[in-house]
GUFI-714948 format. One record per residue (C-alpha): residue in three letters; x, y, z. Coordinates in steps of 0.02 Angstrom, whole numbers. Each point is the difference from the previous one (the first is absolute). Example, Ala and Ser with C-alpha at 12.3 -4.5 7.8 and 13.67 -1.06 7.14 Angstrom:
<rs>
+------+--------+--------+--------+
| resn |      X |      Y |      Z |
+------+--------+--------+--------+
|  ALA |    615 |   -225 |    390 |
|  SER |     69 |    172 |    -33 |
+------+--------+--------+--------+
</rs>
This chain:
<rs>
+------+--------+--------+--------+
| resn |      X |      Y |      Z |
+------+--------+--------+--------+
|  UNK |     -6 |     -7 |     -4 |
|  UNK |     61 |    178 |    -43 |
|  UNK |    -54 |    173 |     40 |
|  UNK |     60 |    142 |    -78 |
|  UNK |    -22 |    183 |     75 |
|  UNK |    -21 |    144 |    -89 |
|  UNK |      6 |    168 |    121 |
|  UNK |    -12 |    176 |    -75 |
|  UNK |     19 |    134 |     97 |
|  UNK |   -164 |    149 |    -83 |
|  UNK |    -27 |    165 |     23 |
|  UNK |   -114 |     -2 |    180 |
|  UNK |   -178 |     17 |    -42 |
|  UNK |     54 |   -117 |   -164 |
|  UNK |    -26 |   -159 |     84 |
|  UNK |   -152 |    -60 |    -24 |
|  UNK |    -34 |     64 |   -168 |
|  UNK |    164 |   -104 |    -77 |
|  UNK |    -98 |   -154 |    109 |
|  UNK |   -140 |     16 |   -105 |
|  UNK |     91 |    -56 |   -160 |
|  UNK |     59 |   -160 |     74 |
|  UNK |   -182 |    -26 |     63 |
|  UNK |    -64 |    -30 |   -189 |
|  UNK |     58 |   -161 |   -118 |
|  UNK |    167 |     28 |    -85 |
|  UNK |     54 |   -175 |    -44 |
|  UNK |    111 |    -41 |    143 |
|  UNK |   -129 |   -131 |     47 |
|  UNK |    -22 |   -126 |   -139 |
|  UNK |    178 |    -22 |      3 |
|  UNK |     56 |   -161 |     35 |
|  UNK |     57 |    -41 |    171 |
|  UNK |    -48 |    178 |     66 |
|  UNK |    -89 |    -34 |    181 |
|  UNK |    -72 |    150 |     71 |
|  UNK |     26 |    202 |    -16 |
|  UNK |     -2 |    131 |    163 |
|  UNK |     -1 |    171 |      5 |
|  UNK |     64 |     99 |    166 |
|  UNK |    -15 |    157 |     33 |
|  UNK |    116 |     82 |    167 |
|  UNK |    -42 |    153 |     73 |
|  UNK |     66 |    192 |    -67 |
|  UNK |    174 |     49 |     76 |
|  UNK |    133 |    130 |    -29 |
|  UNK |   -129 |     37 |   -163 |
|  UNK |    -11 |   -155 |    -86 |
|  UNK |   -107 |   -167 |     11 |
|  UNK |     65 |   -168 |    -53 |
|  UNK |    -72 |   -153 |    -78 |
|  UNK |     26 |   -158 |      7 |
|  UNK |    -40 |    -96 |   -148 |
|  UNK |     30 |   -193 |     41 |
|  UNK |    -66 |   -157 |   -134 |
|  UNK |     45 |   -190 |     68 |
|  UNK |     75 |    -93 |   -142 |
|  UNK |     23 |   -188 |     16 |
|  UNK |    179 |     35 |    -57 |
|  UNK |    105 |    102 |    -74 |
|  UNK |     -2 |    -67 |   -186 |
|  UNK |   -194 |     45 |      8 |
|  UNK |     51 |    180 |     53 |
|  UNK |    108 |      4 |   -111 |
|  UNK |   -119 |    -43 |   -140 |
|  UNK |   -107 |    134 |     55 |
|  UNK |    141 |    128 |    -13 |
|  UNK |     26 |    -31 |   -200 |
|  UNK |   -177 |    -15 |    -39 |
|  UNK |    -82 |    137 |   -110 |
|  UNK |   -140 |     15 |    150 |
|  UNK |    139 |     36 |    104 |
|  UNK |     57 |    151 |   -139 |
|  UNK |   -161 |     38 |     12 |
|  UNK |    -59 |     20 |    147 |
|  UNK |    173 |    110 |     35 |
|  UNK |     -6 |    104 |   -145 |
|  UNK |    -10 |    206 |     68 |
|  UNK |     34 |    -47 |    170 |
|  UNK |    180 |    105 |      3 |
|  UNK |    -91 |    148 |    -45 |
|  UNK |   -122 |     19 |    150 |
|  UNK |     91 |    159 |    106 |
|  UNK |    -65 |    -61 |    174 |
|  UNK |    114 |   -148 |    -28 |
|  UNK |    140 |     52 |    104 |
|  UNK |    129 |   -190 |    -10 |
|  UNK |    -47 |   -184 |     19 |
|  UNK |    101 |   -162 |     34 |
|  UNK |    -44 |   -175 |    -47 |
|  UNK |     56 |   -171 |    127 |
|  UNK |    -29 |   -146 |    -23 |
|  UNK |    -27 |   -136 |    153 |
|  UNK |    -27 |   -208 |     25 |
|  UNK |   -124 |    -59 |    101 |
|  UNK |     85 |    -89 |    181 |
|  UNK |   -134 |    -10 |    115 |
|  UNK |   -174 |     35 |     -8 |
|  UNK |   -130 |    -33 |    110 |
|  UNK |   -200 |     -4 |     43 |
|  UNK |   -108 |     21 |    124 |
|  UNK |      4 |   -165 |     93 |
|  UNK |    148 |    -94 |    -35 |
+------+--------+--------+--------+
</rs>
């Protein structure tokens, strides 16, 4: 299992609007090996808000398939032109431990 987080810093007051972009169908949900996506919104501090776009994949190959797909290119078209975005970083994590209630 692989979790990929795209952390996007935006100007204060723009986080929820940008998060709305991820609510619509963007093709990722149809990719082989895609498990789920979650969008997390952090509280504003120092004039900025943070979004964490977390996607869960069966494996690294599935994620690479997404980033090489036409759907990925289409869903990211024009993202660099958004003046509210202050910066972004991408991180990958392997699942080592998972617990559920009652375990």
